[in-house]
KEGU-971196 format. One record per residue (C-alpha): z, y, x. Coordinates in steps of 0.05 Angstrom, whole numbers. Each point is the difference from the previous one (the first is absolute). Layout:
// residues N
SITE       pz       py       px
SITE        Z        Y        X
...
// end
This chain:
// residues 127
SITE       pz       py       px
SITE      437     -412     -363
SITE      -53       58        5
SITE        7       72        2
SITE      -57       26      -44
SITE       23       74        8
SITE      -21       -6       74
SITE      -74      -11      -14
SITE       -4       75       -5
SITE        2        4       75
SITE      -51      -47       11
SITE      -54       55       23
SITE       54       30       45
SITE       13      -71       31
SITE      -77       -7       12
SITE       -3       69       33
SITE       59      -18       49
SITE      -36      -70        9
SITE      -64       38       21
SITE       38       47       42
SITE       33      -58       37
SITE      -65      -37       14
SITE      -32       66       23
SITE       54       15       47
SITE       -5      -71       32
SITE      -76        3        5
SITE       -5       73       25
SITE       48      -12       58
SITE      -40      -64       17
SITE      -67       34       -8
SITE       28       57       44
SITE       22      -46       54
SITE      -73      -29        4
SITE      -29       70        5
SITE       44       36       51
SITE      -12      -54       53
SITE      -56      -44      -20
SITE      -12      -32       68
SITE       71      -24       11
SITE        6      -21      -74
SITE      -66      -36       -2
SITE       25      -42       60
SITE       68      -14      -36
SITE      -40      -27      -63
SITE      -54      -31       33
SITE      -54       42      -31
SITE      -56       44       30
SITE       18       74        5
SITE      -52       17      -50
SITE       29      -46      -52
SITE       70       22       15
SITE      -22       73      -14
SITE      -34      -26      -65
SITE       64      -34      -22
SITE       38       59       14
SITE      -48       44      -39
SITE        2      -46      -60
SITE       75       -5        2
SITE       10       76        2
SITE      -51       11      -58
SITE       25      -55      -41
SITE       69       25        9
SITE      -15       70      -23
SITE      -40      -27      -59
SITE       59      -38      -22
SITE       50       55       13
SITE      -36       53      -40
SITE      -30      -46      -52
SITE      -72       13       22
SITE      -42      -67       -4
SITE       65      -37       -2
SITE      -27      -64      -20
SITE      -56        3       56
SITE       52       17       54
SITE       46      -56      -19
SITE      -57      -49       -1
SITE      -21       25       70
SITE       74       -8       27
SITE        1      -70      -32
SITE      -61      -19       41
SITE       33       25       66
SITE       61      -40      -16
SITE      -40      -64      -11
SITE      -32       11       64
SITE       67        9       32
SITE       28      -64      -27
SITE      -62      -37       20
SITE       10       23       70
SITE       77      -18        2
SITE      -12      -69      -29
SITE      -71      -22       32
SITE        3       37       64
SITE       73       16       19
SITE       31      -60      -36
SITE       57       39      -25
SITE       42      -30      -57
SITE       15       33      -65
SITE       75       18       16
SITE      -10       14       76
SITE       26       65       25
SITE      -70       32       -6
SITE      -22      -50      -54
SITE      -49        8      -56
SITE       55        3      -56
SITE       -2       77        7
SITE      -75        2       -6
SITE       -1      -43      -62
SITE       52       45      -30
SITE      -45       60       12
SITE      -57      -37      -34
SITE       44      -14      -62
SITE       20       76        0
SITE      -71       22        2
SITE      -20      -50      -56
SITE       51       32      -40
SITE      -35       66       11
SITE      -69      -29      -13
SITE       23      -34      -68
SITE       36       62      -23
SITE      -46       56       26
SITE       65       24       36
SITE       26       32      -62
SITE      -10       68      -34
SITE       27       44       59
SITE      -68       15       36
SITE      -45       54       19
SITE      -56      -36      -31
SITE       11      -46      -58
// end
C-alpha cells in the first residue's frame, strides 16, 4: 500500500531533513570551536585540526540549512563522519551498537547521501 498523495510533501520533508542534519552538525561544530583545546584532547586530534573540523561542520551546516552549496556541504559532512567512524572502529575499538557507537555516524552519512542525491529539494536560497 502506498500513499501517492503524500509525494507532494517530498520537498518539505527534504527541508526538514536538511534542518535536522544542520542542527546536529552546527552544535557539534560549535562545540569544537568554543573550546578547541579541551575538545582536541577528547577526540585525540590537534587543536588546529579540531578548529578545522569545527569550521567545516558549521559552514557545511549553514550551507545545508539555507540551501547554498547544499551538495558540497553534505559531501563535506560525509567525509567528516567517515573519519569519525574510522576513528571509532580502528583506534577506539568501539562497536556499532555501543553507547557511543558508530551507528549514529552511519545514519548521518545516509541522511547526507539523501541530501546529495536529491540536491536537498527545491526549498533553497540557491537552486
